[in-house]
N, C-alpha and C positions, 0 to 999 in steps of 0.2 A: 235699439237705442232707447233709453229711458227718457220720457218726456212728460211734461205737465199734463197733457191730455190723457196720456196712458195712465198716469197715476190717478187722475180724477175719474176715469171711466171703468177701470178694472178693480176688482176686489183685491185685498191684500193677499188672500190665498192664491188667486190666479197669478198675480205678479210674482209671488214667491216660487210657485211651481215652475214658471217660465224661466226665472233667473237661475234657480238651482239646476234646472236641466241644462241651460247654457253653460253654467260654470263647471260642469263635469268635463267639458272639453278643455284639454290642456292649453289651447290657444286663448281661452278666456282670460282677460286681464282685469282683476278686481279694481285696480287703480282707475281704469277707464269707467267702470261702473260707478265708482264713488264720485268721480268727476261729474258724470251725468246727474247723479243724485244731488250734488251740490248746486249744479246749474238750475235744476228744478226748484230748489229752495230759494235761490236768488231771483228766479223769475216770478214766483208767486207764493205769497204767504198762505194762500188757501190750501196748499198741499203739505204744509209743515207737519201737521198731525199724522197724515198718511205716510210721509217719508220716515218719520220716527218709528211708526208701527211696522213699516216694511223692514227697517234695519233690525229691529228686535225679533221679528218673525224669522228673518234669515239666520239669526244667531242660533236658532234651534237645529240647524242643519250642519252636519259635518261631512263635507264633500271630499276634501283632500287637503294636503299640507302644502303650504307655500312659505318657504324660508322659515321653517319651524313654527309657523302659525297655522291654525286650523281655519280653513274656509268653510263655514262662515263664522264660526263661534267667536274667533278672535278679531273679527273685522280687519283682516290684513290690508295694509296700505292705506287705511282710512286717514290716519293722522297726516301722512304724506300728501294725500289728495287734498286735504283741507289746507295745508300749507301752500301748495301750488295754486289752489283755487283762489286763495285770498289775494294773490298777486293781481288777479284780474277782476274778481267779483266784488272786492271791497274798494271800489273807486268812488269816492264821495261825490264826484261829478255826475254819477248816475245814482241819484238819490234812492230810487226804488230798489235797485239791486243792492246797494250799500246797506240800507236799513233792513231789507229782507234777509240778507246773509248773516248780519249780526244778530238779528232776532232769532234766526234758526240756530245759530251756534249757542246763543244764550239758552235756548230750550234744550239743546243737546247736553249742555253743562248741568242744567237743573234736573234733567231726566236721568243723568248718569250713564248715558250711552257711550260717550267718549269725553275725555277731558279737553275742553275747548277754552278753558278759562284764560289761557295765555293771550288769546285774541281780545279779550276784554281789556287786559293790561295794555296791549298795543293801542287800542282805541282811546282809552282814557289818557294814556301818556301823550299821544299825538295831539289830542284836543285840549287837555287841561294842563299839561306840563310843558308843551312845546308850541302851543298856539297854531298847530298845523291846520285847524279847521276854520280859520277866519273867513274864508270865501265860501265855505260849505257848512255854515253853522247849523242850519236846519237839519241836514243829514246827520251830523254828529250828535246833536241833541236828541234826535229821535232814536238813534242807535244806542246811545248811552242810556236813555230811558228804558229801552227794551232789555238791556242787560240787567239793570237794577230791578225792573219789574219781574223778570222771569228767573234770574239767577242771583239776585242780590244776597240772599242768605248763603248760597254756595260760595260766592266770592268772599263774603265776610268770614266764613269758615270758623264760626264761634270765636272770632278774634285771634285765632292762632295763625301766625305768619306761615306762609308757604310760597313755593316757587321763587324763593329769594335769590337763587343762583341762575335762574333762567335768563338768557340774553334777551329773549323777547319781552321779558317783564322788567327790564332795566328801568332805572329812574330817568326822568326827563329833567330839563334845566330848572324848572320851577320847584321840583321836589328834592329836598335835601336829604331825605332818608334813604334807606336801602331799597333795592328793587323788590319785586314780588308783591304779594298781598299782605297787608297788615291793617289792623283797625285804625292806626294813625294815617296811613295813606288813603284809606277809604274816606276817613273824615276830611282829609285835605281835598279829595275829589268832590265831596259834598259841598265844601266851602267854595271851591272853584266853580261848580255848576251854578250856585247861587249868584256868584259874581258875574258870570257870563250872561245871566238873565236879568241882572239888576238894572241894566240901562233902559228897561221897559220895552225893548224891541222884541223880546221873547217872553212868553209866559213863564211863571215860576216852574221849576222842575216838578213833574208829576210824581216822581218817585225819587227817594234818596236811600243811601245805604244805611243799615242799622248802625247806631252809634251807642 
């Protein structure tokens, strides 16, 4: 089982050798590995860099095919593991886990490892378009700041709209435009972030989207 202490104490080469050897067994389930990988990310931001390096190092190995995807080159079942993991790891009542997992996914998006941008849309919709974060404002502000800091340019996408038909990127009640990402929606999120912090209870946003 992959854990924070293991990631911190072993070299990437040693981790890769062990995981690749295990994955040659037909009973090895990549989904379970990715779930452990995500739990490490939620548990400690100190291992984010190593977890990204581990995933990239694994991609160099072609062990076998799973549902027409190559293990590990195609990172099979990783998007599914992320979707399942966000059901429990992205609980704003656990501020540390919530901020850590959003920070990690923002780094995945910026790194290009896997497209995690839909989870930014979920976060910003909940907090800025549906007021879901009233009781957990600190967690939402920190998570939003992480997304903008690490992946703001990726989310802006040179101002070209994308993910407009994704259900996860749908519009919230406050946003009257289409779903997905667009320069207009990001500008709206900037404005809402300023409004959320305008009462003086929170400092001004440290980062904002390009406009």
